C-alpha positions in Angstrom: 29.6 22.8 -9.3 32.3 20.1 -9.1 30.0 17.9 -7.0 27.3 18.1 -9.7 29.8 17.2 -12.4 30.9 14.1 -10.5 27.4 13.1 -9.9 26.6 13.3 -13.6 29.8 11.4 -14.5 28.9 8.6 -12.0 25.4 8.4 -13.3 26.6 8.1 -16.9 29.2 5.5 -15.8 26.5 3.5 -14.0 23.9 3.6 -16.9 26.4 3.0 -19.8 28.9 0.5 -18.3 27.7 -1.2 -15.1 23.9 -1.5 -15.7 24.1 -3.4 -19.1 26.7 -5.9 -17.8 24.7 -6.4 -14.5 21.5 -7.0 -16.6 23.3 -9.5 -18.8 24.7 -11.4 -15.7 21.2 -11.4 -14.2 19.6 -12.8 -17.4 22.2 -15.5 -17.5 21.6 -16.5 -13.9 19.1 -19.1 -12.5 17.0 -16.3 -10.9 16.1 -14.9 -14.3 14.2 -18.1 -15.1 12.1 -17.7 -11.9 10.7 -14.4 -13.0 10.7 -15.1 -16.7 6.9 -15.4 -17.1 5.1 -14.7 -20.4 2.5 -12.6 -18.7 4.7 -10.2 -16.8 7.6 -7.8 -17.1 9.9 -5.9 -14.6 11.4 -2.5 -14.6 10.0 -1.6 -18.0 8.8 1.1 -20.3 5.0 0.7 -20.6 2.7 2.2 -23.2 -0.9 1.4 -23.8 -4.4 2.3 -25.0 -7.1 0.6 -22.8 -10.7 0.8 -21.6 -11.9 0.0 -18.1 -8.6 1.2 -16.7 -8.0 3.3 -13.6 -5.0 4.8 -11.8 -4.6 4.7 -8.0 -2.0 6.5 -5.9 0.4 4.7 -3.6 -1.8 5.2 -0.5 -5.1 4.2 -2.1 -5.1 0.7 -0.7 -5.0 2.0 2.9 -7.7 4.7 2.7 -11.4 4.3 3.3 -13.6 4.5 0.2 -15.1 8.0 0.8 -11.6 9.5 1.5 -10.3 7.8 -1.6 -13.0 9.4 -3.7 -12.1 12.9 -2.4 -8.4 12.5 -2.6 -8.7 10.8 -6.0 -10.1 13.8 -7.8 -6.8 15.5 -8.5 -5.3 12.1 -9.4 -8.1 11.5 -12.0 -7.7 14.9 -13.7 -3.9 15.2 -13.6 -2.1 13.9 -16.7 1.0 13.1 -14.6 1.1 9.9 -12.6 3.8 9.2 -10.0 4.0 5.9 -8.0 0.6 4.8 -9.2 -1.0 1.4 -9.6 -2.8 0.7 -12.8 -5.9 -1.5 -12.7 -7.0 -3.3 -15.8 -10.7 -4.3 -15.3 -12.8 -4.5 -12.2 -15.8 -6.3 -10.7 -18.8 -4.6 -9.1 -20.7 -6.5 -6.5 -24.0 -5.4 -5.0 -25.7 -8.1 -2.8 -29.2 -8.1 -4.4 -27.6 -8.2 -7.9 -25.2 -10.6 -9.5 -21.6 -9.5 -10.0 -20.9 -7.2 -12.9 -17.5 -7.4 -14.5 -15.7 -4.8 -16.7 -12.8 -6.4 -18.6 -10.1 -4.0 -19.9 -9.9 -3.9 -23.7 -7.1 -2.5 -25.9 -3.4 -3.1 -26.0 -0.4 -2.8 -23.7 3.3 -3.0 -24.7 6.2 -3.3 -22.3 10.0 -3.3 -22.8 11.9 -4.5 -19.7 13.9 -7.3 -18.0 11.8 -10.0 -19.7 12.2 -8.4 -23.1 9.3 -7.1 -25.2 5.8 -8.1 -24.1 2.5 -7.2 -25.8 -1.0 -7.9 -24.7 -3.9 -7.2 -27.1 -7.6 -7.8 -26.9 -9.5 -8.3 -23.6 -7.5 -8.8 -20.4 -7.3 -8.4 -16.6 -4.6 -7.1 -14.3 -3.0 -10.1 -12.5 -0.7 -8.5 -9.9 -3.1 -7.9 -7.0 -6.7 -7.0 -6.2 -7.7 -3.8 -4.5 -11.3 -3.5 -3.2 -13.3 -0.4 -2.2 -16.4 -0.8 -0.1 -19.3 1.6 0.3 -22.3 0.4 2.2 -23.7 -2.7 0.5 -21.5 -2.7 -2.6 -17.9 -3.5 -3.4 -15.7 -2.7 -6.4 -12.6 -4.9 -6.8 -10.0 -3.5 -9.1 -7.5 -5.9 -10.8 -4.0 -4.3 -10.5 -1.9 -5.0 -13.5 1.0 -2.5 -13.1 2.7 -1.1 -10.0 5.1 1.8 -9.5 3.9 3.6 -12.7 5.5 7.0 -13.4 4.4 8.6 -16.6 1.8 10.5 -18.5 -1.9 9.4 -18.9 -4.7 10.9 -21.0 -8.4 10.0 -20.8 -10.4 10.5 -24.0 -13.8 8.9 -24.8 -13.7 6.2 -22.1 -10.1 5.2 -23.2 -6.9 5.7 -21.3 -3.7 6.4 -23.2 -0.5 6.1 -21.1 3.2 6.0 -21.5 5.9 5.7 -18.7 7.9 3.4 -16.5 6.6 0.7 -14.3 8.4 -1.6 -11.7 6.2 -4.6 -12.4 3.5 -5.4 -15.0 1.5 -8.6 -15.0 -1.6 -9.1 -17.2 -3.8 -12.1 -17.7 -5.4 -12.6 -21.1 
């Protein structure tokens, strides 16, 4: 019981005293200006309501398409997301046809190291791309948030989500 009490005291000390002063020192440093981009935020609360959005698990980039579909079923129906990537928009390419694009629409709000950021309207994820291939066609997802841990709900082709993300970058 004593060990748990000390752990709780250390956690409170770190979050109340050390973390705010470290964050203030970081924001005053030259490194803060390197990452202070209007289109991104770090270590942030994220909340949003968007269309053409998908959630991928941490291993999704390494799995073949068919296995990704099978393993993705629990991920799609579960309201809890841990360590996920969020894609905002995607491109579908089928060789006989021209590319078809689905741009995410809605709004996303973050509160993190770069302050409060809000995106509204039509936008793409701008962190990375993640492609799945199946025969002749390819779907490229535009990753806009990484390390997402939170809750997501899918209603009428719209995702509602709230949680924490390590890095968010969105292109309007």
